[in-house]
C-alpha positions as CSV (number, residue, x, y, z in Angstrom):
1,X,-26.8,48.7,-12.3
2,X,-29.6,49.0,-9.9
3,X,-32.5,51.6,-10.1
4,X,-33.4,52.8,-6.7
5,X,-35.9,55.6,-7.4
6,X,-38.1,56.9,-10.2
7,X,-40.0,60.2,-10.0
8,X,-43.2,60.9,-12.0
9,X,-44.8,64.3,-12.8
10,X,-48.6,64.2,-13.4
11,X,-51.2,66.8,-14.1
12,X,-51.6,68.0,-10.5
13,X,-49.8,65.3,-8.6
14,X,-46.2,63.9,-8.3
15,X,-45.1,60.4,-7.3
16,X,-42.0,58.6,-6.3
17,X,-41.3,54.9,-6.5
18,X,-38.4,53.6,-4.4
19,X,-37.1,50.4,-2.9
20,X,-34.3,50.1,-0.3
21,X,-31.9,47.2,-0.7
22,X,-33.2,44.1,1.1
23,X,-36.7,45.5,1.7
24,X,-39.7,43.3,0.7
25,X,-41.7,46.4,0.0
26,X,-41.7,49.0,-2.8
27,X,-42.5,52.4,-1.4
28,X,-44.8,54.6,-3.5
29,X,-45.3,58.2,-2.4
30,X,-48.0,60.2,-4.1
31,X,-47.8,63.9,-3.5
32,X,-51.2,65.6,-3.6
33,X,-52.1,69.3,-3.2
34,X,-54.2,68.3,-0.2
35,X,-53.5,66.2,1.9
36,X,-49.8,66.8,1.0
37,X,-48.7,63.2,0.5
38,X,-49.7,59.6,0.9
39,X,-47.2,56.7,1.3
40,X,-48.1,53.2,0.1
41,X,-46.1,50.0,0.7
42,X,-46.4,47.6,-2.2
43,X,-45.5,43.9,-1.7
44,X,-42.5,43.5,-4.1
45,X,-43.4,39.8,-4.9
46,X,-47.2,40.2,-5.4
47,X,-48.3,40.9,-9.0
48,X,-51.8,41.8,-7.9
49,X,-50.5,44.4,-5.5
50,X,-48.3,45.8,-8.2
51,X,-51.2,46.1,-10.7
52,X,-53.4,47.7,-8.0
53,X,-50.8,50.3,-7.3
54,X,-50.3,50.9,-11.1
55,X,-54.1,51.6,-11.3
56,X,-53.8,54.1,-8.5
57,X,-50.8,55.8,-10.0
58,X,-52.4,56.0,-13.4
59,X,-55.6,57.5,-12.0
60,X,-54.0,60.1,-9.9
61,X,-51.2,61.2,-12.2
62,X,-53.2,61.2,-15.4
63,X,-56.3,62.6,-13.8
64,X,-58.8,60.0,-15.2
65,X,-59.4,56.3,-15.2
66,X,-57.3,54.9,-18.0
67,X,-57.3,51.8,-20.2
68,X,-55.3,48.7,-19.4
69,X,-52.7,50.0,-21.8
70,X,-52.4,53.2,-19.8
71,X,-52.2,51.3,-16.5
72,X,-49.6,48.9,-18.0
73,X,-47.2,51.8,-18.5
74,X,-47.1,52.4,-14.7
75,X,-47.1,48.6,-14.0
76,X,-43.9,48.2,-16.1
77,X,-42.2,50.9,-14.1
78,X,-43.2,49.2,-10.8
79,X,-41.9,45.9,-12.1
80,X,-38.4,47.4,-12.3
81,X,-38.5,47.2,-8.5
82,X,-40.2,43.9,-8.1
83,X,-38.7,40.5,-7.1
């Protein structure tokens, strides 16, 4: 089994994590009210890049800066797509 996409529902934002087979990047799309969306490419083999994206997801979806435990929840989901 291979997970190819996860969708998140936040307070005022939505996000999608996806990775195409063979790609070295994880694509994270954050859908904002304005501007409508921002697409990030995360290096799939870089733990620092994954953590940074997890911080970004946590902040935008939860609506506030969280603790490491809060960020880790998003990090673990990103790791499903990592090398």
